[in-house]
C-alpha positions in Angstrom: 0.0 0.0 0.0 1.5 3.3 -1.1 1.6 6.2 1.4 -1.1 8.8 1.0 1.3 11.5 -0.3 2.2 9.2 -3.2 -1.5 8.7 -4.0 -2.2 12.4 -3.9 0.8 13.0 -6.3 -0.4 10.2 -8.6 -3.9 11.7 -8.7 -2.5 15.2 -9.6 -0.3 13.7 -12.3 -3.2 11.8 -13.8 -5.2 15.0 -13.9 -2.4 17.0 -15.6 -2.1 14.4 -18.3 -5.8 13.4 -18.8 -8.3 16.0 -17.9 -11.2 17.3 -19.9 -10.9 20.8 -21.5 -13.9 22.5 -20.0 -14.7 26.3 -20.5 -14.7 27.1 -16.8 -11.2 25.6 -16.5 -9.9 28.3 -18.8 -10.7 31.2 -16.6 -10.0 32.5 -13.1 -13.0 34.9 -13.2 -14.8 34.3 -9.9 -18.2 35.1 -11.5 -17.7 32.5 -14.3 -16.5 29.9 -11.9 -19.3 30.6 -9.5 -21.8 30.2 -12.3 -20.2 26.8 -13.4 -20.3 25.5 -9.9 -24.0 26.3 -9.4 -24.9 24.9 -12.8 -22.9 21.7 -12.2 -24.9 20.9 -9.0 -26.9 17.7 -9.8 -26.4 18.3 -13.6 -24.0 16.5 -16.0 -21.1 18.4 -17.6 -22.4 17.6 -21.1 -25.7 19.3 -20.4 -24.2 22.3 -18.6 -21.7 23.5 -21.3 -24.3 24.9 -23.7 -26.2 26.7 -20.9 -23.0 28.0 -19.3 -21.8 29.6 -22.6 -25.2 31.1 -23.4 -25.8 32.4 -19.9 -22.4 34.2 -20.0 -23.3 35.7 -23.3 -26.5 37.2 -21.9 -25.0 38.1 -18.5 -21.3 38.6 -18.9 -20.7 39.9 -15.4 -22.3 40.2 -12.0 -23.7 43.6 -12.6 -25.6 42.6 -15.8 -27.1 39.6 -13.9 -28.1 41.7 -10.9 -30.0 44.3 -12.9 -31.9 41.8 -15.1 -35.5 40.9 -14.2 -36.1 37.5 -12.8 -38.1 36.3 -15.9 -35.2 37.2 -18.2 -32.8 35.2 -16.0 -35.2 32.2 -15.7 -35.6 32.2 -19.5 -31.9 31.7 -20.0 -32.0 28.9 -17.4 -35.0 27.3 -18.9 -34.6 23.5 -19.3 -31.7 23.2 -16.9 -33.9 22.3 -14.0 -33.6 22.8 -10.2 -34.7 26.4 -10.7 -34.0 27.4 -7.1 -30.4 27.5 -8.2 -31.2 30.2 -10.7 -33.2 32.2 -8.3 -30.5 32.1 -5.7 -27.9 33.0 -8.3 -29.9 36.1 -9.2 -30.5 37.0 -5.5 -26.8 36.6 -4.8 -25.8 38.8 -7.7 -28.0 41.6 -6.3 -26.4 41.1 -2.8 -22.9 41.3 -4.3 -23.7 44.5 -6.1 -25.4 46.0 -3.0 -23.0 44.8 -0.3 -19.7 44.0 -2.0 -19.4 46.7 -4.6 -20.2 44.3 -7.4 -17.1 42.2 -6.7 -17.4 38.5 -5.8 -16.2 38.2 -2.2 -13.0 36.3 -1.4 -13.7 35.7 2.3 -15.2 32.2 2.6 -17.7 33.1 5.3 -19.0 35.9 3.1 -19.3 33.5 0.2 -21.2 30.9 2.3 -23.6 33.6 3.4 -24.8 34.0 -0.2 -28.0 32.2 -1.1 -27.5 28.8 -2.5 -23.8 28.4 -1.6 -22.6 25.9 0.9 -19.1 25.1 2.2 -18.0 22.8 -0.6 -19.2 25.2 -3.4 -17.6 28.2 -1.7 -14.3 26.3 -1.3 -14.4 25.3 -5.0 -15.0 28.8 -6.2 -12.2 30.3 -4.1 -9.8 27.5 -4.9 -10.3 27.8 -8.6 -10.8 31.5 -8.9 -8.6 33.0 -6.1 -5.9 30.4 -5.6 -7.0 29.6 -2.1 -6.8 26.2 -0.4 -10.1 24.8 0.7 -11.2 21.1 1.0 -14.2 20.0 -1.1 -17.0 17.6 -0.5 -19.4 17.6 -3.4 -21.2 14.4 -4.6 -18.2 13.2 -6.6 -15.8 13.8 -3.8 -18.0 12.1 -1.2 -18.0 9.0 -3.4 -14.3 9.0 -4.1 -13.4 9.5 -0.5 -15.9 6.9 0.8 -14.3 4.3 -1.4 -10.7 5.5 -1.0 -11.0 5.4 2.8 -13.5 2.5 2.8 -15.9 4.6 4.9 -18.5 2.3 6.4 -20.9 5.0 7.6 -24.0 6.3 5.9 -22.9 9.4 4.0 -26.2 11.2 4.8 -25.2 11.2 8.6 -23.4 14.1 10.2 -20.7 12.0 11.8 -19.8 10.3 8.5 -19.7 13.7 6.8 -17.4 15.0 9.5 -15.0 12.2 8.8 -15.1 12.8 5.1 -14.4 16.5 5.5 -11.4 15.6 7.7 -10.2 13.2 4.9 -10.7 15.8 2.3 -8.8 18.4 4.3 -5.9 15.9 5.1 -5.4 14.9 1.4 -5.5 18.6 0.3 -2.7 19.3 2.9 -0.5 16.7 1.1 -1.1 18.3 -2.3 1.5 20.6 -3.9 -1.2 22.5 -5.9 -4.7 23.0 -4.4 -6.2 23.9 -7.8 -4.9 20.7 -9.5 -5.8 18.5 -6.5 -9.4 19.7 -6.1 -10.0 19.5 -9.9 -8.4 16.0 -10.0 -10.6 14.5 -7.2 -13.7 15.9 -8.8 -12.6 14.7 -12.2 -11.8 11.2 -11.1 -15.2 11.0 -9.5 -16.9 12.1 -12.7 -15.0 9.8 -15.0 -13.4 6.9 -13.2 -14.9 6.4 -9.7 -18.4 6.5 -11.1 -21.5 5.5 -9.1 -22.5 2.1 -10.3 -19.4 0.6 -11.9 -16.1 2.1 -10.7 -13.4 1.7 -13.3 -10.8 0.5 -10.8 -8.3 -1.0 -13.4 -7.7 2.5 -14.9 -7.7 4.4 -11.6 -4.4 6.1 -10.8 -4.9 5.6 -7.0 -6.2 2.0 -7.1 -3.2 0.6 -5.2 -3.9 3.0 -2.3 -7.7 2.5 -2.2 -8.9 0.8 1.0 -12.2 -0.4 -0.4 -10.5 -1.9 -3.4 -8.2 -3.8 -1.0 -11.2 -5.0 1.0 -13.3 -5.7 -2.1 -16.1 -3.3 -1.0 -15.8 -0.7 -3.7 -19.2 -1.4 -5.1 -20.7 -1.2 -1.6 -19.4 2.3 -1.0 -20.6 4.9 -0.4 -23.2 3.6 2.1 -26.6 5.3 1.6 -30.0 4.7 3.2 -32.4 2.4 1.3 -34.1 4.1 -1.5 -37.8 4.8 -1.1 -40.2 4.0 -3.9 -40.5 7.0 -6.1 -44.1 8.2 -6.5 -45.6 8.6 -10.0 -48.4 11.2 -10.5 -50.6 11.8 -13.5 -51.1 15.5 -14.1 -53.8 17.0 -16.3 -53.3 20.5 -17.8 -55.3 22.7 -20.2 -54.2 24.7 -23.1 -57.1 27.2 -22.7 -58.1 29.1 -25.8 -60.0 32.4 -26.0 -59.9 33.3 -29.7 -56.3 33.3 -30.8 -54.9 33.6 -27.3 -53.9 31.1 -24.6 -54.2 31.4 -20.8 -51.0 30.7 -18.8 -50.3 31.3 -15.1 -47.1 31.9 -13.1 -46.1 29.7 -10.2 -45.2 31.3 -6.8 -41.6 32.5 -6.5 -40.7 29.9 -3.9 -40.9 26.1 -4.0 -40.8 23.7 -6.9 -40.4 25.5 -10.3 -40.9 28.8 -8.6 -41.5 31.8 -10.8 -42.0 29.8 -14.0 -45.1 30.0 -16.2 -47.3 27.0 -16.9 -50.5 25.7 -18.4 -53.1 25.4 -15.6 -54.0 22.0 -14.2 -53.1 19.6 -11.5 -52.9 16.1 -10.1 -55.4 13.4 -11.1 -57.6 12.1 -8.2 -58.8 8.4 -7.8 -61.7 7.3 -10.0 -61.4 10.4 -12.2 -60.7 10.5 -15.9 -57.8 12.8 -16.9 -60.2 15.0 -18.8 -62.2 15.4 -15.6 -59.0 16.3 -13.8 -58.3 19.1 -16.3 -61.8 20.5 -15.9 -61.9 20.3 -12.1 -58.4 21.7 -11.6 -59.0 24.7 -13.8 -62.2 25.4 -12.0 -60.5 25.1 -8.6 -57.3 27.0 -9.6 -58.8 29.8 -11.7 -62.6 29.7 -11.0 -63.4 29.5 -14.7 -65.3 27.1 -16.8 -63.8 25.3 -19.9 -64.8 22.6 -22.2 -62.1 19.9 -22.7 -61.2 18.9 -26.2 -58.5 16.9 -28.0 -55.2 15.8 -26.5 -52.2 18.0 -27.3 -49.4 15.8 -25.9 -48.5 13.3 -23.2 -45.1 14.1 -21.6 -43.2 11.9 -19.1 -40.8 13.7 -16.8 -38.7 12.8 -13.7 -38.0 15.1 -10.8 -35.6 14.3 -8.0 -38.2 12.7 -5.7 -41.1 11.9 -8.0 -42.1 11.3 -11.6 -45.0 12.6 -13.6 -46.9 11.9 -16.7 -48.3 15.2 -18.0 -51.5 15.0 -20.1 -52.2 18.3 -22.0 -55.6 19.0 -23.7 -56.9 21.7 -25.8 -59.6 23.6 -23.8 -62.1 26.2 -24.9 -62.8 29.1 -22.4 -66.5 29.3 -21.6 -67.1 31.6 -18.7 -65.7 33.3 -15.5 -63.0 35.8 -14.6 -59.6 34.1 -14.0 -58.9 34.3 -10.3 -55.8 32.3 -9.5 -55.7 30.5 -6.1 -52.1 29.3 -6.1 -50.5 31.2 -9.0 -49.1 34.8 -8.5 -50.0 36.0 -12.0 -51.9 35.0 -15.2 -52.3 36.4 -18.7 -53.8 35.7 -22.2 -51.0 35.6 -24.8 -50.9 34.7 -28.5 -49.4 31.3 -29.1 -46.4 32.6 -30.9 -45.5 34.9 -28.0 -45.4 32.0 -25.4 -41.8 31.2 -26.4 -40.8 34.4 -24.7 -41.9 33.0 -21.3 -39.9 30.7 -19.1 -41.7 27.3 -18.7 -40.8 24.1 -16.9 -39.4 21.4 -19.1 -42.6 19.3 -19.4 -44.7 22.4 -20.2 -42.1 23.5 -22.7 -42.5 20.2 -24.5 -46.2 20.8 -24.7 -45.5 24.3 -26.1 -43.1 22.9 -28.7 -45.8 20.4 -29.8 -48.3 23.2 -30.1 -46.0 25.4 -32.1 -44.9 22.6 -34.4 -48.5 21.5 -35.1 -49.4 25.2 -35.9 -46.5 25.6 -38.2 -47.4 22.4 -40.1 -50.9 23.5 -40.8 
C-alpha cells in the first residue's frame, strides 16, 4: 500500500495528463467559476456547457445579472432544472452589487452567506478563482473518499460527513497544488470512480484504495435504502380564447418557482384525466372550460417523484380568472409564449403546439 502522499501526487499527475478541457477551467474569473459550480450541482457536464456559454453571453458579469429581471434570467436557465439554483444565483448577484461593490467576495464566510452556496461550493469557487486552499465535499468527492478510505458510515449522517471532511482536508494538505488536486478529485469521481461501476483498473490511485483492497468498492458509499418514487398523472389545459392562450405563473418559492405553466393539477382516484383538467382549472382559476382533444403526453422525472403530464386543448366558456395558487396570469398569442420561461414538461407541450401550428 502506497503512502497517502504518493497517492495524492499520482492523482495530480493523472489530472495534468488526462483532464477534460472545459470552459470554466480556462478562466479565473470568480463570477464565471461561481456560475459553473452552481450549474454543475446535480447536472451533468455535457448538459451544462451549452447553458453556461449562453448564460455568460447574456449576462457577462455580475452587474448585468443583478440588474436583469427574474423572468429574463429564468428564461436563460429554462430547461436546466432545479430552478431554485437560478433564483439564488440572481439574488446573490444583487447582494454582491449592494453589499460587496459588485465584486465577488473572497472571504469564505461571506461566500457561504450568499443564497445557494454551501461550504463545498464556496471552497471550489475560491480555490479555482482565487488560488485559495479549501477542501471540497461535493457528490463526486464524497463517493471517491468513501471508497478510498473504505468509509462504512451512511454518507447522509453528520458523523460520516465530519470524517469525510477531515479526509478531504488531510489529502489537500498533502497536495502541492490545491487547484490541481481539487480539480483532480472531482474529475476522477466524474469519469473513473463513477456511481454504479467504478473503473478500478484505470484508476491512478487504485493501489492506495482501501475499499479496493477490501473488495467493498461497489458497496461504497453507504446510503439509506431508496424509497419507492411516486408517480403522478397531471392534467393541464391549453385554454383558448380566440387566438390567445391562458397561462399562469407559479409562486416564487418552491418547486419550479417563478415559472409559467398551463393550468392544471394532479389526477384524483376514479377520475378521468379530462375530468381532472376541468376540475383543476375550475379550482385554480374559477373559470369554466370545455375539454377537447389531446395535445401531448409528456413523461418527466424530478428528483423525488415522476409525472406523466397530459395536456388537452380547452375552450374558455365563462368566468373571470382568479388564481388561487398562482401569482399571475395572462392571455397571450401562441407565438409569444416562447418568450416566457416554462418548466421542461410544459415547454415540451408548447413545442408540440408550435410545431402543429407551423405544419398546418
